[in-house]
C-alpha positions as CSV (number, residue, x, y, z in Angstrom):
1,X,-0.3,-0.1,-0.2
2,X,3.0,2.4,0.2
3,X,2.7,5.1,-2.3
4,X,-0.9,5.0,-2.9
5,X,-2.3,8.6,-3.7
6,X,-5.1,8.2,-1.0
7,X,-6.4,11.8,-1.6
8,X,-7.1,11.0,-5.2
9,X,-8.6,7.7,-4.5
10,X,-11.0,9.0,-2.0
11,X,-11.9,11.7,-4.3
12,X,-12.5,9.5,-7.1
13,X,-14.9,7.3,-4.8
14,X,-16.5,10.0,-3.1
15,X,-17.8,11.7,-6.4
16,X,-20.0,8.9,-7.0
17,X,-21.6,8.5,-3.4
18,X,-24.9,8.7,-2.4
19,X,-26.1,9.2,1.0
20,X,-26.5,5.6,2.7
21,X,-29.0,4.9,5.2
22,X,-28.1,4.4,8.8
23,X,-27.0,0.6,9.4
24,X,-29.2,-1.5,11.5
25,X,-27.7,-4.5,12.8
26,X,-29.3,-8.0,12.3
27,X,-30.5,-9.9,15.2
28,X,-29.0,-13.4,15.5
29,X,-29.7,-16.4,17.5
30,X,-27.3,-17.2,20.4
31,X,-25.0,-20.2,20.2
32,X,-26.9,-21.6,23.2
33,X,-30.3,-21.4,21.4
34,X,-28.9,-23.1,18.2
35,X,-31.2,-25.8,17.0
36,X,-30.0,-29.5,16.6
37,X,-30.3,-29.7,12.7
38,X,-27.5,-28.7,10.5
39,X,-26.9,-25.0,9.9
40,X,-27.8,-25.5,6.3
41,X,-31.1,-26.9,7.3
42,X,-31.8,-24.1,9.9
43,X,-31.1,-21.2,7.5
44,X,-33.2,-22.7,4.7
45,X,-36.0,-23.7,7.2
46,X,-38.9,-21.4,8.4
47,X,-37.0,-20.1,11.1
48,X,-34.0,-19.0,9.1
49,X,-35.3,-15.3,9.1
50,X,-34.7,-15.0,13.0
51,X,-30.8,-15.3,12.1
52,X,-30.6,-12.9,9.8
53,X,-33.3,-10.4,11.0
54,X,-35.9,-10.6,8.3
55,X,-39.6,-11.3,8.7
56,X,-40.4,-15.1,9.0
57,X,-42.5,-15.1,5.9
58,X,-39.6,-13.6,3.7
59,X,-37.9,-16.2,1.3
60,X,-34.3,-17.0,2.1
61,X,-32.5,-15.9,-0.8
62,X,-29.0,-17.1,-2.0
63,X,-27.5,-13.6,-1.7
64,X,-24.5,-12.3,0.1
65,X,-26.1,-12.4,3.7
66,X,-26.8,-15.9,3.6
67,X,-23.1,-16.5,2.3
68,X,-22.0,-14.5,5.2
69,X,-24.1,-16.6,7.7
70,X,-22.2,-19.7,6.4
71,X,-18.7,-18.2,7.4
72,X,-19.8,-16.3,10.6
73,X,-21.7,-19.0,12.5
74,X,-21.7,-18.2,16.2
75,X,-21.2,-21.7,17.2
76,X,-17.4,-21.4,18.3
77,X,-17.7,-17.7,19.7
78,X,-19.7,-14.4,18.7
79,X,-18.9,-12.7,15.4
80,X,-19.9,-9.1,14.5
81,X,-19.8,-8.1,10.9
82,X,-20.8,-5.1,9.0
83,X,-20.1,-3.7,5.6
84,X,-21.4,-0.6,3.6
85,X,-21.1,0.2,-0.3
86,X,-20.2,4.1,-0.2
87,X,-21.8,4.3,-3.7
88,X,-24.8,2.6,-3.5
89,X,-25.6,2.5,0.2
90,X,-26.2,-1.1,0.3
91,X,-25.2,-2.8,3.6
92,X,-25.0,-6.2,5.2
93,X,-24.5,-7.2,8.7
94,X,-24.3,-9.9,11.0
95,X,-24.8,-9.0,14.8
96,X,-24.1,-5.7,13.6
97,X,-26.0,-3.9,16.3
98,X,-24.1,-5.9,19.3
99,X,-21.3,-4.7,21.1
100,X,-17.8,-6.0,20.7
101,X,-14.6,-5.3,22.3
102,X,-12.7,-2.8,20.0
103,X,-9.3,-3.4,21.3
104,X,-6.8,-1.5,19.0
105,X,-9.6,-0.5,16.3
106,X,-10.4,2.1,18.7
107,X,-7.3,4.1,17.8
108,X,-9.1,5.3,14.6
109,X,-11.2,7.5,17.0
110,X,-8.6,8.5,19.1
111,X,-6.9,9.7,16.2
112,X,-10.0,11.6,14.6
113,X,-10.5,13.3,17.8
114,X,-7.1,14.7,17.9
115,X,-7.5,15.7,14.3
116,X,-10.7,17.4,14.9
117,X,-8.7,19.5,17.5
118,X,-6.2,20.3,14.9
119,X,-8.9,21.5,12.6
120,X,-10.1,23.9,15.3
121,X,-6.8,25.2,16.0
122,X,-6.5,23.5,19.5
123,X,-3.6,21.2,18.7
124,X,-0.7,21.1,16.2
125,X,0.6,18.2,14.3
126,X,4.1,19.3,14.7
127,X,3.7,19.6,18.7
128,X,5.4,17.2,20.6
129,X,4.1,14.9,23.3
130,X,5.6,12.1,25.3
131,X,5.1,8.5,25.0
132,X,3.2,7.0,28.0
133,X,5.2,4.1,29.0
134,X,3.4,1.4,31.2
135,X,4.8,0.9,34.7
136,X,4.6,-2.8,35.9
137,X,1.5,-3.2,38.4
138,X,-0.8,-6.2,39.4
139,X,-4.0,-6.5,37.2
140,X,-6.8,-4.7,38.8
141,X,-4.7,-3.2,41.7
142,X,-5.5,0.5,40.3
143,X,-8.4,1.9,38.5
144,X,-5.9,3.2,36.1
145,X,-2.7,1.6,35.3
146,X,0.5,3.6,36.2
147,X,2.4,4.9,33.2
148,X,5.5,7.2,33.0
149,X,6.5,9.7,30.3
150,X,9.1,8.7,27.6
151,X,10.6,10.1,24.5
152,X,8.9,12.9,22.8
153,X,7.6,12.9,19.2
154,X,5.5,14.8,17.2
155,X,1.5,14.2,17.1
156,X,2.0,13.2,13.3
157,X,4.4,10.7,14.2
158,X,2.4,9.2,17.2
159,X,-0.6,9.2,14.9
160,X,1.3,7.1,12.5
161,X,2.8,4.7,15.2
162,X,-0.6,4.3,16.6
163,X,-2.4,3.3,13.5
164,X,0.4,1.5,11.3
165,X,2.1,-0.3,14.2
166,X,-0.9,-0.2,16.7
167,X,1.8,1.3,19.3
168,X,0.1,1.6,22.6
169,X,2.5,3.8,24.0
170,X,1.8,6.4,21.2
171,X,-1.9,6.0,21.5
172,X,-1.9,6.8,25.3
173,X,0.1,9.9,24.5
174,X,-2.6,11.1,21.9
175,X,-5.3,10.0,24.6
176,X,-3.5,12.2,27.1
177,X,-3.4,15.1,24.8
178,X,-7.2,14.9,24.0
179,X,-8.0,15.0,27.5
180,X,-8.7,11.2,28.2
181,X,-10.9,8.1,27.0
182,X,-14.1,10.1,27.9
183,X,-13.3,12.8,25.4
184,X,-13.1,10.5,22.7
185,X,-16.5,9.2,23.4
186,X,-17.7,12.7,23.6
187,X,-16.6,13.6,20.4
188,X,-18.1,10.4,19.0
189,X,-21.4,11.2,20.5
190,X,-21.4,14.5,18.9
191,X,-21.2,12.8,15.6
192,X,-24.2,10.6,16.3
193,X,-22.7,7.4,17.7
194,X,-24.7,6.4,20.6
195,X,-23.2,3.2,21.6
196,X,-19.4,3.6,20.7
197,X,-17.5,4.1,24.1
198,X,-13.8,4.2,25.2
199,X,-13.5,3.9,28.8
200,X,-9.7,3.1,29.8
201,X,-6.6,4.0,28.5
202,X,-4.5,1.4,26.7
203,X,-2.0,0.7,29.5
204,X,-5.3,-0.1,31.7
205,X,-7.1,-2.1,28.9
206,X,-4.0,-4.2,28.2
207,X,-3.2,-4.7,32.0
208,X,-6.5,-5.9,33.0
209,X,-7.2,-8.1,29.8
210,X,-9.0,-11.3,30.4
211,X,-11.4,-10.2,33.0
212,X,-14.3,-11.5,30.7
213,X,-14.6,-13.9,27.9
214,X,-15.8,-12.1,24.8
215,X,-16.8,-15.1,23.2
216,X,-19.7,-15.7,25.7
217,X,-20.8,-12.2,26.5
218,X,-20.4,-8.5,26.1
219,X,-18.1,-6.3,28.5
220,X,-19.6,-2.9,27.1
221,X,-16.5,-1.1,28.2
222,X,-14.4,0.0,25.3
223,X,-16.7,-1.5,23.0
224,X,-18.6,-0.7,19.8
225,X,-21.3,-2.2,17.4
226,X,-19.7,-3.3,14.1
227,X,-22.2,-1.1,12.4
228,X,-21.1,2.2,14.4
229,X,-17.4,1.4,13.4
230,X,-18.5,1.2,9.6
231,X,-20.3,4.4,9.9
232,X,-17.1,5.9,11.4
233,X,-14.8,4.6,8.8
234,X,-17.2,5.7,6.1
235,X,-17.7,9.3,7.3
236,X,-14.1,9.7,7.9
237,X,-13.2,8.2,4.3
238,X,-15.9,10.6,2.8
239,X,-14.5,13.9,4.6
240,X,-17.5,14.3,6.5
241,X,-15.9,15.4,9.9
242,X,-12.2,16.4,9.2
243,X,-10.7,18.8,7.0
244,X,-9.1,17.4,3.8
245,X,-5.6,17.5,5.2
246,X,-6.6,15.8,8.6
247,X,-8.5,13.1,6.8
248,X,-5.6,12.3,4.7
249,X,-3.5,11.7,7.9
250,X,-5.9,9.1,9.3
251,X,-6.9,7.4,6.1
252,X,-3.5,7.4,4.8
253,X,-1.9,6.0,7.8
254,X,-4.7,3.2,7.4
255,X,-3.2,2.3,4.1
256,X,0.2,1.8,5.5
257,X,-0.8,-0.5,8.6
258,X,1.7,-3.5,8.9
259,X,-0.2,-5.5,11.3
260,X,-2.6,-8.1,10.7
261,X,-1.1,-9.5,7.4
262,X,-3.5,-12.7,7.8
263,X,-6.7,-10.8,8.3
264,X,-8.3,-8.5,5.9
265,X,-5.3,-8.4,3.8
266,X,-5.2,-12.2,3.3
267,X,-8.9,-12.1,2.3
268,X,-8.3,-9.8,-0.7
269,X,-6.9,-10.3,-4.3
270,X,-3.2,-9.3,-4.6
271,X,-2.8,-5.7,-5.7
272,X,-6.2,-4.4,-4.1
273,X,-6.0,-1.1,-2.8
274,X,-7.2,-0.9,1.0
275,X,-6.8,0.6,4.4
276,X,-7.3,-1.0,7.7
277,X,-6.9,-1.1,11.6
278,X,-6.6,-4.3,13.6
279,X,-7.3,-5.1,17.2
280,X,-6.3,-7.8,19.5
281,X,-7.3,-8.8,23.0
282,X,-8.0,-12.0,24.8
283,X,-9.9,-14.4,23.0
284,X,-10.8,-11.6,20.3
285,X,-9.4,-10.3,17.0
286,X,-10.7,-7.7,14.7
287,X,-10.1,-5.8,11.7
288,X,-11.9,-2.8,10.2
289,X,-11.2,-0.8,7.1
290,X,-12.0,0.2,3.6
291,X,-11.5,-1.7,0.5
292,X,-11.5,-0.5,-3.3
293,X,-13.4,-2.7,-5.7
294,X,-12.4,-3.3,-9.4
295,X,-15.0,-0.8,-10.5
296,X,-13.7,2.0,-8.0
297,X,-16.5,1.4,-5.5
298,X,-15.4,1.6,-1.8
299,X,-16.7,-0.9,0.9
300,X,-16.1,0.0,4.4
301,X,-16.0,-3.1,6.6
302,X,-15.7,-4.1,10.3
303,X,-15.2,-7.6,11.4
304,X,-15.1,-8.7,15.0
305,X,-14.4,-12.4,15.9
306,X,-14.1,-14.1,19.3
307,X,-13.5,-17.5,20.2
308,X,-12.8,-20.0,17.2
309,X,-10.2,-22.1,19.2
310,X,-7.3,-19.8,19.0
311,X,-5.6,-16.5,17.4
312,X,-4.8,-18.5,14.0
313,X,-8.4,-19.6,13.8
314,X,-9.7,-16.1,14.4
315,X,-7.3,-14.4,11.7
316,X,-8.3,-17.1,9.2
317,X,-12.0,-16.2,10.2
318,X,-11.5,-12.6,9.3
319,X,-9.9,-13.4,6.1
320,X,-12.7,-15.7,5.1
321,X,-15.3,-13.1,5.8
322,X,-13.4,-10.5,4.0
323,X,-13.1,-12.9,1.0
324,X,-16.9,-13.2,1.1
325,X,-17.6,-9.8,1.4
326,X,-15.3,-8.8,-1.6
327,X,-16.9,-11.5,-3.9
328,X,-20.4,-10.4,-2.9
329,X,-20.2,-6.7,-3.4
330,X,-18.0,-7.5,-6.6
331,X,-20.9,-9.6,-7.8
332,X,-24.0,-7.5,-8.7
333,X,-26.5,-10.3,-8.3
334,X,-25.3,-11.1,-4.7
335,X,-24.6,-7.5,-3.8
336,X,-28.2,-6.9,-4.6
337,X,-29.3,-8.8,-1.6
338,X,-27.1,-6.8,0.6
339,X,-29.8,-3.8,0.9
340,X,-30.3,-3.2,4.4
341,X,-34.1,-4.4,5.3
342,X,-33.5,-4.3,9.2
343,X,-35.4,-1.3,9.4
344,X,-38.8,-2.7,8.4
345,X,-41.6,-2.8,10.5
346,X,-42.2,-6.1,12.3
């Protein structure tokens, strides 16, 4: 992705955009409620509509949503997926309205909050801030994990590190600069995101990781529904909330991400233009970003995977879901079935 002219890519894609409807996540049956019959029998049976949020009398088609169900089954852990075609407004989601641990995917919002301050003249990209280095402490021994200041870097360098390499000390430097996690949540609320929330700095989040198992339940702290993450990425890509220069900083950094080579990247054809941000915590892995299709359309996607048996299996599941989304949106027949119908009255 090095050398990609991100501003020209965005301008070409945004020129064809229509205003998408707000995503609404599909309701999914829990693993504990799974019927005894095979998955194929269930999805094609009379109760299959419960899984994808459609009305019970709707015919189950053979489109993208159904294909996603086959690769994002909840029997080995919760999986949340949301995707949005920025040109057509077509959406698809599985557990899109359910909260998942963001892990490091939250760093996109942290960077955006700081950059919004740059646009207002509050901060400068050439101003220097110290890295926030964790100090050893026992899990849960304090409400906030102790840190100490390290070397100073410019905000531009810190954002590059936190996005491209998922550097936690750089992220906490940016969090401290904007006033802490609550300020990021406040900025997101101001943009209409009602369930996205950041509660802890990264040092505390990592130190206390493992308190809950995300495969069996949701800890609402530091979480987001996949559909809200997709809306965040789409809005940033389209330049809705930041200046052109600030948008280029965060979107450009996402195209240079080096983490997660076996996740979204592994599910895309060689040479595909894309940008992304990964996240990893106890029993959970995620990857969120945007992908350019062969015809120039851009698809924003967010994939949150828990369980599955281990990290290699979680990475492979993300790649498989990405491959399914790419093929589905590239195929007009399948993509047509991705129009979000979850807002229909029941």
